[in-house]
ZAKE-39667 format. One record per residue (C-alpha): residue number from 1; residue in three letters; x, y, z. Coordinates in Angstrom, 1 decimal. Each point is the difference from the previous one (the first is absolute). Last residue first. Example, Ala and Ser with C-alpha at 12.3 -4.5 7.8 and 13.67 -1.06 7.14 Angstrom:
BEGIN
+-------+-------+--------+--------+--------+
! numar ! dokol !     xx !     yy !     zz !
+-------+-------+--------+--------+--------+
!     2 !   SER !   13.7 !   -1.1 !    7.1 !
!     1 !   ALA !   -1.4 !   -3.4 !    0.7 !
+-------+-------+--------+--------+--------+
END
This chain:
BEGIN
+-------+-------+--------+--------+--------+
! numar ! dokol !     xx !     yy !     zz !
+-------+-------+--------+--------+--------+
!   277 !   TYR !  138.0 !  132.9 !   94.3 !
!   276 !   LEU !    2.0 !   -0.7 !    3.2 !
!   275 !   ILE !    2.0 !    3.2 !   -0.6 !
!   274 !   ASP !   -3.2 !    2.1 !   -0.1 !
!   273 !   ILE !   -1.1 !   -1.7 !    3.3 !
!   272 !   SER !    3.4 !    0.8 !    1.6 !
!   271 !   VAL !   -0.4 !    3.6 !   -1.1 !
!   270 !   CYS !   -3.4 !    0.1 !    1.7 !
!   269 !   TYR !    1.6 !   -1.4 !    3.2 !
!   268 !   TYR !    2.6 !    2.8 !   -0.1 !
!   267 !   LYS !   -2.8 !    2.5 !   -0.2 !
!   266 !   CYS !   -1.7 !   -1.7 !    2.9 !
!   265 !   SER !    3.2 !    0.2 !    2.0 !
!   264 !   LEU !    0.1 !    3.7 !   -0.6 !
!   263 !   LYS !   -3.6 !    0.5 !    1.2 !
!   262 !   ASP !    0.7 !   -2.3 !    2.9 !
!   261 !   ASP !    3.0 !    2.1 !    1.1 !
!   260 !   GLN !   -2.1 !    3.2 !   -0.2 !
!   259 !   VAL !   -2.7 !   -1.6 !    2.1 !
!   258 !   THR !    2.6 !   -1.2 !    2.6 !
!   257 !   ARG !    0.9 !   -3.7 !    0.3 !
!   256 !   TYR !    3.5 !   -0.7 !   -1.3 !
!   255 !   LEU !    1.5 !   -3.3 !    1.0 !
!   254 !   ILE !   -2.6 !   -2.6 !   -0.9 !
!   253 !   PHE !   -1.4 !    1.6 !   -3.1 !
!   252 !   ARG !    3.6 !    0.9 !   -1.1 !
!   251 !   SER !    1.0 !   -3.7 !    0.3 !
!   250 !   GLY !   -2.3 !   -1.0 !   -2.8 !
!   249 !   VAL !    1.3 !    2.5 !   -2.4 !
!   248 !   TYR !    3.6 !   -0.9 !    0.7 !
!   247 !   CYS !   -0.6 !   -3.7 !   -0.2 !
!   246 !   GLY !   -1.8 !    0.4 !   -3.4 !
!   245 !   TYR !    2.9 !    2.1 !   -1.3 !
!   244 !   GLY !    2.4 !   -2.7 !    1.0 !
!   243 !   VAL !   -2.2 !   -2.7 !   -1.6 !
!   242 !   PHE !   -0.1 !    1.9 !   -3.3 !
!   241 !   ALA !    3.7 !    1.0 !    0.0 !
!   240 !   ILE !    1.3 !   -3.5 !    1.0 !
!   239 !   ALA !   -2.3 !   -1.6 !   -2.6 !
!   238 !   CYS !    1.1 !    2.4 !   -2.7 !
!   237 !   LEU !    3.7 !   -0.8 !    0.6 !
!   236 !   LEU !   -0.6 !   -3.8 !    0.3 !
!   235 !   ASP !   -2.1 !   -0.4 !   -3.1 !
!   234 !   LEU !   -3.7 !   -0.2 !    0.4 !
!   233 !   GLN !   -1.8 !   -3.3 !   -0.2 !
!   232 !   TRP !   -3.5 !    1.7 !   -0.3 !
!   231 !   MET !   -1.5 !   -2.4 !    2.6 !
!   230 !   LEU !    3.2 !    0.0 !    2.2 !
!   229 !   THR !    0.2 !    3.8 !    0.0 !
!   228 !   LEU !   -3.8 !    0.2 !    0.5 !
!   227 !   PHE !    0.3 !   -2.2 !    3.2 !
!   226 !   ILE !    2.9 !    2.0 !    1.4 !
!   225 !   SER !   -1.8 !    3.4 !   -0.6 !
!   224 !   TRP !   -3.2 !   -1.5 !    1.5 !
!   223 !   LEU !    1.9 !   -0.8 !    3.1 !
!   222 !   PRO !    1.6 !    3.4 !    0.2 !
!   221 !   ILE !   -3.4 !    1.8 !   -0.4 !
!   220 !   ALA !   -1.8 !   -2.3 !    2.4 !
!   219 !   LEU !    2.4 !    0.2 !    2.9 !
!   218 !   GLY !   -0.2 !    3.8 !    0.7 !
!   217 !   ILE !   -3.6 !    0.0 !   -1.1 !
!   216 !   ALA !   -0.9 !   -2.5 !    2.7 !
!   215 !   PHE !    2.3 !    1.7 !    2.5 !
!   214 !   ARG !   -1.8 !    3.3 !   -0.5 !
!   213 !   SER !   -3.5 !   -1.6 !    0.1 !
!   212 !   THR !    0.9 !   -1.8 !    3.3 !
!   211 !   VAL !    0.8 !    3.3 !    1.7 !
!   210 !   PRO !   -3.1 !    2.1 !   -0.8 !
!   209 !   TYR !   -2.4 !   -2.9 !   -0.3 !
!   208 !   ALA !   -3.6 !    1.4 !   -0.4 !
!   207 !   ILE !    1.2 !    3.5 !   -1.1 !
!   206 !   PRO !    3.0 !   -1.1 !   -2.2 !
!   205 !   PHE !   -2.1 !   -2.8 !   -1.4 !
!   204 !   THR !   -2.9 !    2.2 !   -1.0 !
!   203 !   ARG !   -3.0 !    0.4 !    2.4 !
!   202 !   ARG !   -2.0 !    2.8 !   -1.6 !
!   201 !   GLY !   -2.2 !    2.1 !    2.2 !
!   200 !   THR !    0.2 !    3.2 !   -2.0 !
!   199 !   SER !    2.3 !    1.9 !    2.4 !
!   198 !   ARG !    2.3 !   -3.1 !    0.3 !
!   197 !   ASP !    0.5 !    0.0 !   -3.8 !
!   196 !   GLY !    1.1 !    3.7 !    0.1 !
!   195 !   ASP !    2.5 !   -0.6 !    2.8 !
!   194 !   ALA !    1.3 !   -3.3 !   -1.5 !
!   193 !   ASP !    0.7 !    1.5 !   -3.5 !
!   192 !   LYS !    3.8 !   -0.3 !    0.1 !
!   191 !   PHE !   -0.2 !   -3.6 !    1.2 !
!   190 !   ASP !   -2.6 !   -1.0 !   -2.5 !
!   189 !   GLN !    2.1 !   -0.2 !   -3.2 !
!   188 !   ALA !    2.1 !   -2.9 !    1.3 !
!   187 !   HIS !   -3.3 !   -1.7 !    0.5 !
!   186 !   LEU !    0.5 !   -1.3 !   -3.5 !
!   185 !   THR !    2.5 !   -2.6 !    1.0 !
!   184 !   SER !   -1.7 !   -3.3 !    0.5 !
!   183 !   ALA !   -3.0 !    0.4 !   -2.3 !
!   182 !   PHE !    2.3 !    1.9 !   -2.5 !
!   181 !   VAL !    2.4 !   -2.9 !   -0.4 !
!   180 !   ALA !   -2.7 !   -2.6 !   -0.2 !
!   179 !   VAL !   -1.9 !    2.0 !   -2.7 !
!   178 !   THR !    3.3 !    0.4 !   -1.8 !
!   177 !   VAL !    0.6 !   -3.7 !   -0.1 !
!   176 !   GLU !   -3.6 !   -0.7 !   -1.3 !
!   175 !   ALA !    0.6 !    2.5 !   -2.8 !
!   174 !   ALA !    3.2 !   -1.7 !   -1.0 !
!   173 !   VAL !   -1.7 !   -3.3 !    0.0 !
!   172 !   ARG !   -2.8 !    1.4 !   -2.2 !
!   171 !   GLY !    2.4 !    1.6 !   -2.4 !
!   170 !   THR !    2.0 !   -3.2 !   -0.4 !
!   169 !   PRO !   -3.2 !   -1.9 !   -0.7 !
!   168 !   SER !   -0.8 !    2.5 !   -2.8 !
!   167 !   VAL !   -3.0 !    2.3 !    0.4 !
!   166 !   GLN !   -3.1 !   -0.6 !   -2.1 !
!   165 !   THR !   -2.5 !    1.9 !   -2.3 !
!   164 !   ARG !    2.1 !    2.9 !   -1.1 !
!   163 !   ASP !    2.5 !   -2.1 !   -1.8 !
!   162 !   HIS !    2.8 !    2.1 !   -1.4 !
!   161 !   GLY !    0.7 !    1.7 !    3.3 !
!   160 !   GLY !   -0.2 !    3.5 !    1.4 !
!   159 !   VAL !   -3.7 !    0.1 !    0.9 !
!   158 !   LEU !    0.0 !   -3.5 !    1.4 !
!   157 !   THR !    3.1 !    0.6 !    2.1 !
!   156 !   GLY !   -1.5 !    3.2 !    1.4 !
!   155 !   GLY !   -3.1 !   -2.0 !    1.1 !
!   154 !   LEU !    2.1 !   -2.7 !    1.7 !
!   153 !   GLU !    2.1 !    2.6 !    1.8 !
!   152 !   SER !   -3.1 !    1.9 !    1.2 !
!   151 !   ILE !   -1.3 !   -3.3 !    1.4 !
!   150 !   GLY !    3.2 !   -0.6 !    1.9 !
!   149 !   TYR !    0.1 !    3.5 !    1.4 !
!   148 !   MET !   -3.7 !   -0.3 !    1.1 !
!   147 !   VAL !    0.9 !   -3.3 !    1.7 !
!   146 !   ALA !    2.8 !    1.7 !    1.9 !
!   145 !   SER !   -2.2 !    2.8 !    1.2 !
!   144 !   LEU !   -2.7 !   -2.5 !    1.0 !
!   143 !   PHE !    2.4 !   -2.1 !    2.1 !
!   142 !   ASN !    1.7 !    3.0 !    1.6 !
!   141 !   LYS !   -3.2 !    1.7 !    1.0 !
!   140 !   SER !   -1.7 !   -3.3 !    1.0 !
!   139 !   PHE !    2.8 !   -0.8 !    2.5 !
!   138 !   SER !    0.2 !    3.4 !    1.6 !
!   137 !   HIS !   -3.7 !    0.9 !    0.3 !
!   136 !   LYS !   -1.7 !    3.2 !   -1.1 !
!   135 !   ASP !    1.0 !   -0.4 !   -3.7 !
!   134 !   GLY !   -2.7 !   -2.6 !   -0.7 !
!   133 !   ASP !   -2.5 !    2.5 !    1.1 !
!   132 !   ARG !   -2.8 !   -1.2 !   -2.3 !
!   131 !   GLU !   -0.2 !    3.2 !   -2.0 !
!   130 !   ASN !    3.8 !    0.2 !   -0.3 !
!   129 !   TYR !    1.8 !   -3.3 !   -0.3 !
!   128 !   TRP !   -3.0 !   -2.1 !   -0.9 !
!   127 !   MET !   -1.0 !    2.6 !   -2.6 !
!   126 !   THR !    3.5 !    0.0 !   -1.4 !
!   125 !   PHE !   -0.1 !   -3.8 !   -0.1 !
!   124 !   LEU !   -3.2 !    0.3 !   -2.1 !
!   123 !   ILE !    1.6 !    2.5 !   -2.4 !
!   122 !   LEU !    3.0 !   -2.3 !   -0.5 !
!   121 !   THR !   -2.2 !   -2.9 !   -0.8 !
!   120 !   LEU !   -1.9 !    2.2 !   -2.5 !
!   119 !   SER !    3.2 !    1.0 !   -1.7 !
!   118 !   ILE !    1.2 !   -3.6 !   -0.2 !
!   117 !   GLN !   -3.4 !   -1.0 !   -1.5 !
!   116 !   MET !    0.4 !    2.9 !   -2.5 !
!   115 !   LEU !    3.4 !   -1.3 !   -0.9 !
!   114 !   GLU !   -1.4 !   -3.4 !   -0.7 !
!   113 !   VAL !   -2.8 !    1.5 !   -2.2 !
!   112 !   SER !    2.7 !    1.6 !   -2.1 !
!   111 !   TYR !    1.6 !    3.3 !   -1.0 !
!   110 !   LEU !   -2.9 !    2.4 !   -0.4 !
!   109 !   ALA !   -1.6 !   -1.7 !    3.0 !
!   108 !   SER !    2.8 !    1.5 !    2.2 !
!   107 !   TYR !   -1.1 !    3.5 !   -1.0 !
!   106 !   LEU !   -3.6 !   -0.9 !    0.8 !
!   105 !   LEU !    0.8 !   -1.4 !    3.4 !
!   104 !   CYS !    2.2 !    2.8 !    1.1 !
!   103 !   ILE !   -2.5 !    2.7 !   -1.2 !
!   102 !   PRO !   -2.8 !   -1.9 !    1.6 !
!   101 !   VAL !    1.7 !    0.2 !    3.4 !
!   100 !   LEU !    1.5 !    3.5 !   -0.5 !
!    99 !   ALA !   -3.3 !    1.7 !    0.0 !
!    98 !   GLN !   -0.9 !   -1.0 !    3.5 !
!    97 !   ARG !    3.4 !    1.2 !    1.4 !
!    96 !   LEU !   -0.4 !    3.3 !   -1.9 !
!    95 !   THR !   -3.4 !    0.5 !    1.7 !
!    94 !   LYS !    1.6 !   -0.8 !    3.3 !
!    93 !   ALA !    2.8 !    2.5 !   -0.7 !
!    92 !   ASP !   -2.7 !    2.7 !   -0.8 !
!    91 !   GLU !   -1.6 !   -0.7 !    3.4 !
!    90 !   VAL !    3.4 !    0.1 !    1.8 !
!    89 !   THR !    0.8 !    3.4 !   -1.6 !
!    88 !   ILE !    2.8 !    0.5 !   -2.4 !
!    87 !   ARG !    3.1 !    2.2 !   -0.1 !
!    86 !   GLY !   -0.2 !    0.9 !    3.7 !
!    85 !   ALA !    3.4 !   -1.3 !    1.0 !
!    84 !   PRO !   -1.6 !   -2.5 !    2.4 !
!    83 !   ILE !   -2.0 !   -1.5 !   -3.0 !
!    82 !   PRO !    2.7 !    0.2 !   -2.7 !
!    81 !   ARG !    2.9 !   -1.6 !    1.9 !
!    80 !   SER !    2.6 !    2.5 !    1.2 !
!    79 !   PRO !   -1.0 !   -0.4 !    3.7 !
!    78 !   LYS !    1.4 !   -3.6 !    0.0 !
!    77 !   ASN !    0.4 !   -1.4 !    3.6 !
!    76 !   ILE !   -1.9 !    2.5 !    2.2 !
!    75 !   LYS !   -2.6 !    1.5 !   -2.3 !
!    74 !   ASP !    0.0 !   -3.4 !   -1.7 !
!    73 !   GLU !   -1.5 !   -1.6 !    3.1 !
!    72 !   ASP !   -2.8 !    2.6 !    0.0 !
!    71 !   PRO !   -0.9 !   -1.0 !   -3.6 !
!    70 !   ALA !   -0.8 !   -3.6 !    1.1 !
!    69 !   LYS !   -2.2 !   -1.8 !   -2.4 !
!    68 !   ILE !    0.2 !    2.3 !   -3.0 !
!    67 !   GLN !    3.7 !   -0.8 !   -0.3 !
!    66 !   ASN !   -0.4 !   -3.8 !   -0.3 !
!    65 !   ALA !   -2.6 !    0.0 !   -2.7 !
!    64 !   VAL !    2.0 !    2.6 !   -1.9 !
!    63 !   ASN !    3.1 !   -2.1 !    0.4 !
!    62 !   CYS !   -1.5 !   -3.2 !   -1.3 !
!    61 !   GLN !   -1.6 !    1.7 !   -3.0 !
!    60 !   LEU !    3.3 !    1.8 !   -0.8 !
!    59 !   LEU !    2.0 !   -3.2 !    0.3 !
!    58 !   HIS !   -2.4 !   -1.5 !   -2.6 !
!    57 !   LEU !    0.7 !    2.9 !   -2.4 !
!    56 !   TRP !    3.8 !   -0.1 !    0.8 !
!    55 !   ILE !    0.2 !   -3.7 !   -0.9 !
!    54 !   TRP !   -1.9 !    0.4 !   -3.2 !
!    53 !   PHE !    2.0 !    3.1 !   -0.9 !
!    52 !   THR !    3.4 !   -1.7 !    0.6 !
!    51 !   THR !   -1.0 !   -3.0 !   -2.1 !
!    50 !   GLU !   -1.2 !    2.2 !   -2.9 !
!    49 !   LEU !    3.2 !    2.1 !    0.2 !
!    48 !   VAL !    2.3 !   -3.0 !    0.0 !
!    47 !   ARG !   -2.2 !   -1.6 !   -2.6 !
!    46 !   ILE !    1.4 !    2.5 !   -2.5 !
!    45 !   PRO !    3.3 !   -1.8 !    0.0 !
!    44 !   SER !   -1.6 !   -3.1 !   -1.6 !
!    43 !   ALA !   -1.2 !   -3.5 !    1.1 !
!    42 !   LEU !    1.7 !    0.4 !    3.4 !
!    41 !   PRO !    0.9 !   -3.1 !    1.9 !
!    40 !   ALA !   -2.4 !   -0.2 !    2.0 !
!    39 !   ALA !    2.1 !   -0.7 !    3.2 !
!    38 !   ALA !    2.6 !    2.7 !   -0.4 !
!    37 !   ILE !   -2.3 !    2.8 !   -1.1 !
!    36 !   SER !   -2.6 !   -1.0 !    2.6 !
!    35 !   PHE !    2.6 !   -0.1 !    2.8 !
!    34 !   LEU !    1.4 !    3.4 !   -0.9 !
!    33 !   THR !   -3.6 !    1.4 !   -0.1 !
!    32 !   VAL !   -0.7 !   -1.5 !    3.5 !
!    31 !   PRO !    3.3 !    1.4 !    1.3 !
!    30 !   LEU !   -0.7 !    3.6 !   -1.3 !
!    29 !   LEU !   -3.7 !    0.3 !    0.8 !
!    28 !   ALA !    0.1 !   -1.4 !    3.5 !
!    27 !   ILE !    2.8 !    1.1 !    2.4 !
!    26 !   ARG !    1.5 !    2.7 !   -2.2 !
!    25 !   ILE !   -3.2 !    1.5 !   -1.4 !
!    24 !   ASP !   -2.0 !   -0.6 !    3.2 !
!    23 !   SER !    0.4 !    3.5 !    1.5 !
!    22 !   GLN !   -1.1 !    1.7 !   -3.2 !
!    21 !   THR !   -3.2 !   -2.1 !   -0.5 !
!    20 !   PHE !   -2.7 !    2.5 !    1.1 !
!    19 !   LEU !    2.3 !    2.8 !   -1.0 !
!    18 !   PHE !   -0.1 !   -1.1 !   -3.6 !
!    17 !   LEU !   -3.8 !    0.3 !   -0.1 !
!    16 !   THR !    0.3 !    3.6 !    1.4 !
!    15 !   TYR !    2.6 !    0.7 !   -2.7 !
!    14 !   LEU !   -2.5 !   -1.0 !   -2.6 !
!    13 !   ASP !   -2.6 !    2.3 !    1.5 !
!    12 !   SER !    2.4 !    2.9 !    0.0 !
!    11 !   PHE !    1.0 !   -0.7 !   -3.6 !
!    10 !   ILE !   -3.6 !    0.0 !   -1.0 !
!     9 !   ARG !   -0.7 !    3.2 !    2.0 !
!     8 !   ARG !    3.0 !    1.7 !   -1.5 !
!     7 !   LEU !   -1.2 !   -1.0 !   -3.5 !
!     6 !   GLN !   -3.5 !    1.3 !    0.7 !
!     5 !   PHE !    1.4 !    3.3 !    1.2 !
!     4 !   SER !    2.2 !    0.4 !   -3.1 !
!     3 !   LYS !   -3.1 !   -0.7 !   -2.2 !
!     2 !   THR !   -1.9 !    2.8 !    1.6 !
!     1 !   MET !   -3.2 !   -0.6 !    2.0 !
+-------+-------+--------+--------+--------+
END
């Protein structure tokens, strides 16, 4: 086996790991990292890389656990993911999932016992979401997803901050707010995946309540925009822009209902989440 072949194999395997998380970079990795950097605050610039890697590593273990569960769904919704694309078998992905649990725990333990506890909590919620079918029901899916976002934010904040044993009161309040925002709006991502979710027996909000779920997201995004504007005490111009964009995104889910429309609306929703952070 030549050295060039070995290098190609290594880069190919690394790219496979990246593909497990690619679809969640904008909606998860980027906003959670931004939150952690802002809430820490950073002890040094190098902590940006450390924070990003910790969050990505735990996102990877969440996503691998999720994607080995319903590969047939991904053939419909996300065929570029590693398993449906044929880059890794389900059995090898299961082995990877098992290996990632101690890797996440040990890596977190290098920073502090508190961070390892957060890592363990996130792993347990991941098991509830995937192995215990928490993603099968609309309410538990949104709740568990939102909680996992919040836990990831707390972990990233500890990695990036001066004190790796505790999160500041401001950071905790901010994490609680984002959990509430995600719990009430995260089904914005489910409209475009309804066909695939239906084929695997999931009952997401768009499937269980096709009309109500659209009006719920159409109202929730503008209302949260108004609440956050008051909470942050934005100036008038920024407040108008932020609330206006929230109203536009919310109205799209009510007015435009094709799969292509929902994919575009989801992209606008992701941008609104980035702005929120």
